[in-house]
Backbone as a chain_set.jsonl record, in Angstrom:
{"seq": "MKPRFSILTVLVFTAYVALAFAGIKKPDSWWLAGGVLAWLLALAYLVILATDTSDARNQAFGRVSVICLAAYLLLTLFPFPINAGSNRPAMLPHVWFTAWWISQETVTTAPPPAALPGPGAPPVTFSFVPMGTRASMARELEAYSALNCALAFGILGGVLKLWHFGRQEKRLAAVPGGKA", "coords": {"N": [[213.708, -4.12, 63.827], [211.652, -1.805, 62.408], [209.497, 0.86, 63.505], [206.127, 0.946, 62.355], [204.304, 3.33, 60.799], [202.129, 5.74, 59.349], [202.071, 8.82, 57.415], [199.558, 9.894, 57.604], [198.712, 8.906, 60.093], [200.444, 10.306, 61.797], [199.578, 12.929, 61.276], [196.878, 12.827, 62.146], [197.248, 12.204, 64.856], [198.678, 14.491, 65.683], [196.739, 16.464, 65.198], [194.784, 15.659, 67.044], [196.137, 15.984, 69.503], [196.59, 18.739, 69.394], [193.934, 19.681, 69.459], [193.195, 18.73, 71.979], [194.958, 20.159, 73.701], [194.166, 22.753, 73.077], [191.584, 22.715, 74.059], [192.165, 22.478, 76.762], [193.664, 24.759, 77.266], [191.983, 26.996, 76.676], [189.255, 26.552, 77.919], [185.993, 26.025, 76.979], [182.534, 25.314, 76.368], [182.34, 24.469, 73.685], [184.953, 23.736, 72.834], [185.437, 21.683, 74.659], [183.375, 19.893, 74.032], [184.072, 19.236, 71.4], [186.532, 18.035, 71.907], [185.758, 15.814, 73.456], [184.224, 14.453, 71.578], [186.237, 13.824, 69.696], [187.724, 12.162, 71.351], [185.921, 10.052, 71.724], [185.809, 9.092, 69.093], [188.457, 8.195, 68.819], [188.428, 6.178, 70.747], [186.523, 4.466, 69.609], [187.958, 3.693, 67.338], [190.07, 2.275, 68.564], [188.633, 0.167, 69.698], [187.7, -1.052, 67.384], [190.165, -1.882, 66.33], [190.833, -3.703, 68.353], [189.021, -5.733, 67.938], [189.633, -6.673, 65.463], [190.482, -9.377, 63.554], [192.214, -9.956, 61.528], [194.84, -9.059, 61.681], [197.241, -9.829, 63.912], [199.012, -8.222, 65.326], [197.874, -5.587, 65.33], [195.524, -6.244, 66.642], [196.457, -7.031, 69.179], [197.571, -4.592, 70.057], [195.222, -2.976, 70.102], [193.576, -4.333, 71.975], [195.069, -4.261, 74.418], [195.338, -1.513, 74.678], [192.653, -0.666, 75.042], [192.075, -2.015, 77.415], [193.934, -0.845, 79.226], [193.084, 1.819, 79.079], [190.472, 1.595, 80.114], [191.157, 0.739, 82.679], [192.444, 3.02, 83.735], [190.3, 4.833, 83.736], [188.64, 3.564, 85.576], [190.224, 3.859, 87.846], [189.923, 6.585, 88.25], [187.34, 6.749, 89.123], [187.186, 5.61, 91.656], [188.566, 6.816, 94.425], [191.685, 6.15, 95.901], [193.712, 5.538, 98.811], [197.003, 6.964, 99.389], [198.892, 5.788, 101.135], [198.593, 2.975, 103.38], [197.637, 3.83, 105.901], [196.724, 6.358, 105.4], [194.367, 8.982, 104.766], [194.276, 10.624, 102.64], [193.643, 10.891, 99.205], [195.269, 9.38, 96.346], [196.979, 11.273, 93.821], [196.101, 11.481, 90.61], [197.383, 11.855, 87.216], [195.588, 13.465, 85.65], [194.453, 15.219, 87.433], [196.437, 17.027, 87.917], [196.414, 18.61, 85.586], [193.99, 19.98, 85.893], [194.493, 21.347, 88.268], [196.573, 22.976, 87.395], [195.208, 24.569, 85.539], [193.366, 25.917, 87.16], [195.141, 27.373, 88.668], [195.923, 29.311, 86.921], [195.0, 32.181, 87.126], [194.721, 34.673, 85.836], [195.272, 36.13, 82.618], [197.589, 37.968, 80.673], [196.538, 40.432, 78.544], [196.077, 42.611, 75.736], [194.78, 45.697, 76.637], [191.716, 47.595, 76.001], [192.039, 50.362, 73.687], [191.393, 52.869, 74.929], [191.967, 52.52, 77.589], [194.688, 52.297, 77.983], [197.586, 51.889, 79.93], [200.01, 54.141, 81.356], [203.572, 54.617, 80.569], [205.684, 52.272, 82.188], [203.753, 51.395, 83.932], [202.042, 48.655, 85.569], [201.099, 45.677, 83.714], [197.788, 45.355, 82.435], [195.416, 43.052, 83.573], [193.103, 40.553, 82.636], [190.438, 38.417, 83.476], [190.121, 35.243, 82.01], [188.027, 33.461, 82.093], [184.757, 33.798, 83.168], [184.18, 34.392, 86.62], [181.946, 33.245, 87.807], [181.489, 30.88, 86.457], [183.7, 29.371, 86.924], [183.981, 27.193, 88.789], [182.222, 25.181, 87.801], [183.342, 24.861, 85.283], [185.831, 23.897, 85.998], [185.192, 21.357, 86.946], [184.23, 20.179, 84.569], [186.547, 20.355, 83.053], [188.246, 18.727, 84.518], [187.072, 16.217, 84.077], [187.417, 16.076, 81.302], [190.205, 16.134, 81.142], [190.717, 13.735, 82.443], [189.713, 11.896, 80.587], [191.494, 12.304, 78.432], [193.975, 11.694, 79.626], [193.494, 9.027, 80.222], [193.292, 7.983, 77.639], [195.913, 8.464, 76.745], [197.293, 6.823, 78.552], [196.257, 4.366, 77.76], [197.225, 4.2, 75.097], [199.952, 4.162, 75.616], [200.127, 1.696, 76.973], [199.365, 0.035, 74.833], [201.483, 0.49, 73.028], [203.611, -0.543, 74.502], [202.801, -3.205, 74.492], [203.028, -3.734, 71.754], [205.809, -3.565, 71.518], [206.54, -5.744, 73.132], [205.322, -7.769, 71.646], [206.83, -7.639, 69.278], [209.325, -8.467, 70.262], [208.704, -11.095, 70.966], [208.195, -12.148, 68.409], [210.753, -11.954, 67.255], [212.162, -13.703, 68.914], [210.865, -16.121, 68.332], [211.535, -16.34, 65.655], [214.249, -16.802, 65.813], [214.483, -19.358, 66.797], [214.888, -22.616, 65.576], [212.456, -23.95, 63.446], [210.472, -22.32, 64.437], [209.01, -22.454, 66.806], [208.742, -21.944, 70.28]], "CA": [[212.372, -3.918, 63.306], [211.307, -0.393, 62.449], [208.071, 1.099, 63.772], [205.352, 1.195, 61.146], [203.233, 4.304, 60.891], [202.003, 6.522, 58.125], [201.96, 10.264, 57.58], [198.186, 10.146, 58.059], [198.684, 8.65, 61.533], [201.116, 11.423, 62.453], [198.703, 14.1, 61.163], [195.714, 12.646, 63.021], [197.731, 12.315, 66.235], [198.99, 15.901, 65.924], [195.474, 17.202, 65.277], [194.132, 15.313, 68.303], [196.866, 16.623, 70.596], [196.318, 20.179, 69.291], [192.566, 19.888, 69.94], [193.184, 18.503, 73.427], [195.599, 21.278, 74.386], [193.33, 23.944, 72.904], [190.485, 22.574, 75.011], [192.66, 22.71, 78.112], [194.143, 26.137, 77.379], [190.843, 27.921, 76.699], [188.111, 25.648, 77.997], [184.596, 26.419, 76.944], [181.732, 24.14, 76.044], [182.586, 24.004, 72.307], [186.224, 23.017, 72.796], [185.311, 20.434, 75.415], [182.522, 18.979, 73.261], [184.888, 18.745, 70.291], [187.533, 17.122, 72.455], [185.102, 14.562, 73.851], [183.875, 13.764, 70.335], [187.476, 13.249, 69.173], [188.076, 11.056, 72.234], [185.026, 8.934, 71.398], [186.26, 8.533, 67.809], [189.682, 7.441, 69.093], [188.018, 4.965, 71.453], [185.893, 3.58, 68.623], [189.033, 3.132, 66.517], [190.777, 1.272, 69.364], [187.75, -1.004, 69.822], [187.74, -1.732, 66.083], [191.45, -2.595, 66.277], [190.811, -4.817, 69.299], [188.18, -6.816, 67.421], [190.131, -7.045, 64.14], [191.169, -10.663, 63.633], [193.079, -10.156, 60.369], [196.223, -8.718, 62.015], [197.444, -10.096, 65.342], [199.723, -7.083, 65.911], [196.882, -4.543, 65.598], [194.583, -6.751, 67.638], [197.121, -6.957, 70.493], [197.638, -3.175, 70.407], [193.877, -2.51, 70.429], [193.081, -4.945, 73.218], [195.782, -3.743, 75.587], [194.996, -0.09, 74.793], [191.314, -0.54, 75.629], [192.156, -2.473, 78.808], [194.626, 0.187, 80.015], [192.194, 2.98, 79.115], [189.408, 1.295, 81.074], [191.751, 0.692, 84.021], [192.647, 4.396, 84.203], [188.997, 5.424, 84.038], [188.177, 2.971, 86.838], [190.984, 4.489, 88.933], [189.382, 7.913, 88.507], [186.039, 6.637, 89.792], [187.332, 5.198, 93.05], [189.81, 7.348, 95.007], [192.355, 5.208, 96.779], [194.71, 6.254, 99.616], [198.411, 6.832, 98.998], [199.442, 4.793, 102.05], [197.539, 2.21, 104.043], [197.078, 4.569, 107.015], [196.424, 7.731, 104.983], [193.03, 9.25, 104.243], [194.426, 11.474, 101.463], [193.663, 10.058, 98.0], [196.393, 9.554, 95.421], [196.713, 12.277, 92.8], [196.343, 10.98, 89.265], [197.872, 12.938, 86.351], [194.574, 14.401, 85.144], [194.197, 16.224, 88.465], [197.465, 18.054, 87.744], [195.963, 19.545, 84.551], [192.958, 20.837, 86.461], [195.141, 22.25, 89.228], [197.308, 23.978, 86.619], [194.256, 25.493, 84.942], [192.815, 26.766, 88.217], [196.189, 28.294, 89.109], [196.053, 30.374, 85.92], [193.905, 33.096, 87.466], [194.56, 35.731, 84.839], [196.23, 36.174, 81.516], [197.802, 39.349, 80.27], [196.098, 40.711, 77.189], [196.112, 44.033, 75.425], [193.53, 46.335, 77.04], [191.158, 48.466, 74.971], [192.898, 51.535, 73.5], [191.083, 53.972, 75.833], [192.436, 52.22, 78.942], [196.112, 51.982, 77.982], [198.306, 52.5, 81.046], [201.186, 54.924, 80.991], [204.812, 53.846, 80.582], [206.127, 51.814, 83.497], [202.629, 50.88, 84.718], [201.938, 47.2, 85.443], [200.164, 45.283, 82.652], [196.399, 45.143, 82.821], [195.067, 41.647, 83.44], [191.683, 40.263, 82.529], [190.128, 37.014, 83.705], [189.681, 34.675, 80.742], [186.782, 32.735, 82.329], [183.999, 34.494, 84.212], [184.335, 33.727, 87.914], [180.756, 32.471, 88.147], [181.521, 29.563, 85.823], [184.995, 28.733, 87.157], [183.849, 25.903, 89.475], [181.644, 24.19, 86.893], [184.31, 24.62, 84.225], [186.889, 23.068, 86.57], [184.688, 19.976, 86.961], [184.224, 19.697, 83.188], [187.929, 20.217, 82.617], [188.817, 17.544, 85.165], [186.572, 15.049, 83.342], [188.077, 16.101, 79.995], [191.595, 15.737, 81.37], [190.716, 12.305, 82.775], [189.554, 11.149, 79.335], [192.724, 12.385, 77.648], [195.017, 10.928, 80.312], [193.159, 7.611, 80.046], [193.669, 7.622, 76.276], [197.383, 8.412, 76.699], [197.689, 5.62, 79.283], [195.917, 3.235, 76.901], [198.158, 4.127, 73.969], [201.231, 3.715, 76.174], [200.012, 0.249, 77.173], [199.374, -0.605, 73.523], [202.841, 0.561, 72.475], [204.414, -1.535, 75.228], [202.401, -4.527, 73.996], [203.66, -3.899, 70.441], [207.219, -3.853, 71.768], [206.591, -7.128, 73.612], [204.944, -8.605, 70.504], [207.991, -7.687, 68.396], [210.356, -9.303, 70.895], [208.279, -12.492, 70.831], [208.401, -12.546, 67.019], [212.194, -12.15, 67.065], [212.552, -14.909, 69.635], [210.37, -17.276, 67.574], [212.285, -16.427, 64.403], [215.59, -17.294, 66.116], [214.382, -20.776, 67.134], [214.607, -23.426, 64.388], [211.091, -24.49, 63.442], [209.559, -21.235, 64.754], [208.231, -22.657, 68.033], [209.576, -21.807, 71.468]], "C": [[211.989, -2.45, 63.484], [209.828, -0.221, 62.789], [207.352, 1.439, 62.468], [204.244, 2.195, 61.456], [203.248, 5.134, 59.622], [201.949, 8.013, 58.448], [200.559, 10.622, 58.071], [198.068, 9.934, 59.565], [199.314, 9.811, 62.3], [200.23, 12.673, 62.413], [197.49, 14.002, 62.082], [196.121, 12.785, 64.481], [198.024, 13.77, 66.587], [197.725, 16.731, 66.05], [194.761, 16.914, 66.596], [194.81, 16.013, 69.478], [196.619, 18.131, 70.579], [194.919, 20.503, 69.809], [192.501, 19.728, 71.452], [193.809, 19.676, 74.171], [194.816, 22.576, 74.213], [192.146, 23.898, 73.863], [190.912, 22.807, 76.443], [193.07, 24.169, 78.299], [193.0, 27.138, 77.489], [189.559, 27.097, 76.759], [186.779, 26.395, 77.929], [183.827, 25.209, 76.42], [182.004, 23.608, 74.636], [183.897, 23.222, 72.217], [186.109, 21.68, 73.513], [184.445, 19.423, 74.672], [183.295, 18.401, 72.077], [185.937, 17.759, 70.761], [186.939, 15.788, 72.863], [184.695, 13.765, 72.615], [185.116, 13.115, 69.719], [187.913, 12.058, 70.025], [187.217, 9.828, 71.933], [185.404, 8.286, 70.067], [187.536, 7.707, 67.997], [189.362, 6.13, 69.815], [187.37, 3.975, 70.495], [186.945, 2.924, 67.734], [189.795, 2.049, 67.283], [189.936, 0.005, 69.536], [187.718, -1.777, 68.503], [189.05, -2.494, 65.926], [191.442, -3.822, 67.175], [190.002, -5.997, 68.775], [188.607, -7.288, 66.034], [190.933, -8.336, 64.241], [192.128, -10.884, 62.47], [194.549, -9.874, 60.679], [196.414, -8.859, 63.521], [198.131, -8.926, 66.034], [198.74, -5.969, 66.262], [195.886, -4.984, 66.659], [195.19, -6.678, 69.044], [197.2, -5.515, 70.961], [196.269, -2.668, 70.857], [193.37, -3.051, 71.748], [193.753, -4.349, 74.449], [195.478, -2.255, 75.771], [193.64, 0.096, 75.463], [191.336, -0.974, 77.1], [192.828, -1.422, 79.687], [193.78, 1.446, 80.145], [191.079, 2.768, 80.143], [189.946, 1.254, 82.5], [191.962, 2.095, 84.57], [191.317, 5.037, 84.562], [188.412, 4.845, 85.327], [188.931, 3.57, 88.026], [190.448, 5.881, 89.248], [188.052, 7.852, 89.242], [186.162, 6.365, 91.279], [188.634, 5.759, 93.606], [190.399, 6.339, 95.987], [193.444, 5.95, 97.542], [196.133, 5.995, 99.122], [199.07, 5.741, 99.828], [198.285, 4.1, 102.756], [196.883, 3.007, 105.167], [196.631, 5.978, 106.664], [194.993, 7.847, 104.479], [193.088, 10.095, 102.974], [194.488, 10.616, 100.203], [194.89, 10.354, 97.142], [195.998, 10.536, 94.325], [197.09, 11.713, 91.44], [196.736, 12.133, 88.347], [196.812, 13.921, 85.864], [194.232, 15.484, 86.167], [195.221, 17.35, 88.364], [197.051, 19.076, 86.689], [194.929, 20.509, 85.112], [193.563, 21.821, 87.45], [195.932, 23.339, 88.5], [196.344, 25.02, 86.07], [193.688, 26.443, 85.992], [193.861, 27.764, 88.692], [196.394, 29.443, 88.129], [194.901, 31.36, 86.112], [193.659, 34.13, 86.376], [195.57, 35.538, 83.729], [196.403, 37.623, 81.126], [197.404, 39.495, 78.809], [196.182, 42.201, 76.966], [194.773, 44.649, 75.828], [192.967, 47.168, 75.884], [191.989, 49.745, 74.864], [192.626, 52.665, 74.479], [191.677, 53.756, 77.221], [193.917, 51.878, 78.975], [196.807, 52.657, 79.155], [199.515, 53.281, 80.531], [202.436, 54.065, 81.019], [205.219, 53.497, 82.018], [205.002, 51.276, 84.373], [202.557, 49.364, 84.559], [200.927, 46.835, 84.349], [198.769, 45.045, 83.222], [196.074, 43.675, 82.604], [193.553, 41.506, 83.428], [191.485, 38.775, 82.774], [189.595, 36.428, 82.411], [188.46, 33.778, 80.885], [186.025, 33.486, 83.402], [184.024, 33.701, 85.515], [183.121, 32.888, 88.289], [180.776, 31.07, 87.573], [182.801, 28.803, 86.119], [184.855, 27.357, 87.815], [183.269, 24.844, 88.553], [182.61, 23.866, 85.76], [185.45, 23.741, 84.735], [186.451, 21.606, 86.617], [184.688, 19.394, 85.549], [185.648, 19.456, 82.7], [188.588, 19.011, 83.27], [188.354, 16.274, 84.461], [187.255, 14.942, 81.975], [189.534, 15.662, 80.115], [191.689, 14.251, 81.701], [190.578, 11.467, 81.509], [190.855, 11.148, 78.536], [193.871, 11.633, 78.306], [194.754, 9.43, 80.188], [193.548, 7.149, 78.643], [195.194, 7.518, 76.15], [197.898, 7.162, 77.409], [197.392, 4.377, 78.45], [196.87, 3.087, 75.734], [199.54, 3.689, 74.452], [201.213, 2.207, 76.414], [200.041, -0.506, 75.856], [200.75, -0.606, 72.886], [203.751, -0.439, 73.189], [204.069, -2.956, 74.786], [202.996, -4.774, 72.616], [205.142, -4.22, 70.585], [207.393, -5.302, 72.217], [206.291, -8.103, 72.47], [206.126, -8.744, 69.538], [209.109, -8.543, 68.958], [210.001, -10.779, 70.804], [208.493, -12.989, 69.41], [209.875, -12.799, 66.736], [212.658, -13.442, 67.72], [212.092, -16.155, 68.885], [211.124, -17.452, 66.261], [213.683, -17.007, 64.636], [215.607, -18.798, 66.408], [214.113, -21.554, 65.852], [213.213, -24.057, 64.484], [210.062, -23.465, 63.832], [208.721, -21.432, 65.986], [209.173, -22.613, 69.215], [209.47, -23.03, 72.351]], "O": [[212.007, -1.928, 64.599], [209.0, -1.05, 62.41], [207.892, 2.125, 61.6], [203.361, 1.932, 62.272], [204.256, 5.213, 58.919], [201.8, 8.409, 59.604], [200.395, 11.55, 58.863], [197.391, 10.706, 60.244], [198.787, 10.248, 63.323], [200.139, 13.397, 63.404], [197.117, 14.983, 62.726], [195.411, 13.418, 65.263], [197.66, 14.233, 67.668], [197.64, 17.607, 66.911], [194.193, 17.822, 67.203], [194.138, 16.569, 70.347], [196.455, 18.74, 71.637], [194.736, 21.491, 70.521], [191.828, 20.502, 72.132], [193.255, 20.142, 75.167], [194.807, 23.414, 75.115], [191.752, 24.925, 74.417], [190.12, 23.28, 77.259], [192.851, 24.747, 79.363], [193.053, 28.042, 78.322], [188.858, 26.964, 75.756], [186.502, 27.283, 78.735], [184.428, 24.193, 76.07], [181.907, 22.401, 74.416], [183.944, 22.162, 71.593], [186.619, 20.666, 73.037], [184.743, 18.228, 74.677], [183.185, 17.21, 71.784], [186.204, 16.761, 70.091], [187.549, 14.742, 72.642], [184.807, 12.539, 72.602], [185.052, 11.972, 69.267], [188.412, 11.064, 69.498], [187.719, 8.705, 71.892], [185.327, 7.065, 69.929], [187.678, 6.64, 67.4], [189.96, 5.094, 69.522], [187.64, 2.775, 70.564], [186.84, 1.741, 67.411], [190.132, 1.013, 66.709], [190.473, -1.103, 69.521], [187.711, -3.008, 68.501], [189.053, -3.627, 65.444], [191.98, -4.866, 66.807], [190.275, -7.142, 69.136], [188.004, -8.211, 65.486], [191.948, -8.386, 64.935], [192.801, -11.914, 62.429], [195.425, -10.405, 59.997], [195.83, -8.113, 64.306], [197.864, -8.66, 67.206], [198.77, -5.456, 67.38], [195.454, -4.177, 67.482], [194.503, -6.303, 69.994], [196.929, -5.228, 72.127], [196.167, -2.001, 71.887], [192.798, -2.313, 72.55], [193.08, -3.976, 75.409], [195.372, -1.784, 76.904], [193.5, 0.93, 76.358], [190.679, -0.353, 77.935], [192.344, -1.137, 80.782], [193.759, 2.073, 81.204], [190.785, 3.657, 80.943], [189.266, 1.687, 83.431], [191.692, 2.343, 85.745], [191.213, 5.713, 85.585], [187.759, 5.561, 86.086], [188.349, 3.769, 89.092], [190.512, 6.316, 90.397], [187.676, 8.81, 89.918], [185.344, 6.829, 92.073], [189.705, 5.237, 93.297], [189.683, 5.753, 96.799], [194.044, 6.884, 97.01], [196.426, 4.96, 98.524], [199.736, 4.863, 99.28], [197.149, 4.574, 102.733], [195.677, 2.875, 105.375], [196.2, 6.723, 107.545], [194.47, 6.931, 103.845], [192.073, 10.269, 102.3], [195.305, 9.698, 100.133], [195.468, 11.439, 97.209], [194.83, 10.621, 93.946], [198.267, 11.493, 91.158], [196.451, 13.287, 88.667], [197.112, 15.101, 85.683], [193.766, 16.559, 85.791], [194.915, 18.498, 88.686], [197.297, 20.271, 86.857], [194.979, 21.71, 84.844], [193.191, 22.995, 87.47], [195.957, 24.489, 88.938], [196.624, 26.218, 86.125], [193.545, 27.639, 85.738], [193.518, 28.881, 89.078], [196.991, 30.457, 88.493], [193.941, 31.361, 85.341], [192.512, 34.424, 86.039], [196.588, 34.866, 83.894], [195.469, 38.418, 81.235], [197.885, 38.76, 77.947], [196.342, 42.968, 77.916], [193.727, 44.164, 75.397], [193.664, 47.417, 74.9], [192.586, 50.17, 75.853], [193.564, 53.377, 74.838], [191.871, 54.722, 77.958], [194.365, 51.224, 79.916], [196.645, 53.86, 79.363], [199.966, 53.084, 79.402], [202.384, 52.91, 81.442], [205.11, 54.317, 82.93], [205.268, 50.75, 85.454], [202.967, 48.835, 83.526], [200.0, 47.602, 84.087], [198.613, 44.589, 84.354], [196.418, 43.11, 81.565], [192.83, 42.233, 84.109], [192.288, 37.961, 82.32], [188.724, 37.019, 81.772], [187.9, 33.364, 79.87], [186.591, 33.788, 84.453], [183.902, 32.476, 85.504], [183.259, 31.908, 89.022], [180.156, 30.163, 88.129], [182.981, 27.693, 85.616], [185.562, 26.43, 87.42], [183.769, 23.719, 88.52], [182.689, 22.718, 85.323], [185.981, 22.924, 83.982], [187.255, 20.711, 86.356], [185.096, 18.25, 85.348], [185.919, 18.47, 82.015], [189.407, 18.341, 82.64], [189.145, 15.352, 84.264], [187.625, 13.85, 81.544], [190.032, 14.904, 79.282], [192.635, 13.581, 81.286], [191.246, 10.443, 81.367], [191.269, 10.109, 78.023], [194.664, 10.995, 77.614], [195.695, 8.646, 80.062], [194.075, 6.049, 78.474], [195.705, 6.592, 75.52], [198.828, 6.513, 76.93], [198.187, 3.437, 78.435], [197.285, 1.975, 75.409], [200.222, 2.927, 73.767], [202.18, 1.517, 76.093], [200.664, -1.564, 75.758], [201.147, -1.594, 72.268], [204.568, -1.103, 72.551], [204.948, -3.814, 74.713], [203.426, -5.889, 72.32], [205.67, -5.057, 69.853], [208.286, -6.003, 71.741], [206.94, -9.143, 72.351], [206.394, -9.836, 69.036], [209.771, -9.268, 68.215], [210.873, -11.621, 70.592], [208.924, -14.125, 69.211], [210.214, -13.761, 66.046], [213.454, -14.186, 67.146], [212.83, -17.138, 68.804], [211.33, -18.577, 65.805], [214.24, -17.641, 63.739], [216.65, -19.438, 66.274], [213.202, -21.199, 65.104], [212.857, -24.631, 65.513], [208.873, -23.684, 63.596], [207.792, -20.657, 66.216], [210.27, -23.171, 69.168], [210.108, -23.091, 73.402]]}, "num_chains": 1, "name": "protein.A"}
């Protein structure tokens, strides 16, 4: 059984991923707002799929995607310890994105022509986010990363459900009469 998807699906997925990475690479309020809006549209689409009764395959994908997405978001709300005796909370994937962004202190860019260094001089670096907004931007970026990781976790759960659904269909088709 071949996976069924259209060129439109591939284009929308690529545009969403590009928007998400652009929001993470150069976070400002416009990129984050656009990313959250795209996330809300994706969530609305998954909820519509989950409530669609005309196609059992799409309904199964939508339901499991929404459940996995909600489970990830609930995990972000309540920090849980790694081990029973440990006080250190587990690190979810969205925290890695924020830690990566904070570690990117500077980026090398071309300085204004009047300040060009001589040959052999180290490159001039400029901070790409003003230091006064770095802490608030890190909080916004962590929330944005949590939404995107939750969506990825939900889609992964939905894809696994589609795989399981396909295996069940094959098993029922192999049994005479179509019932297991």
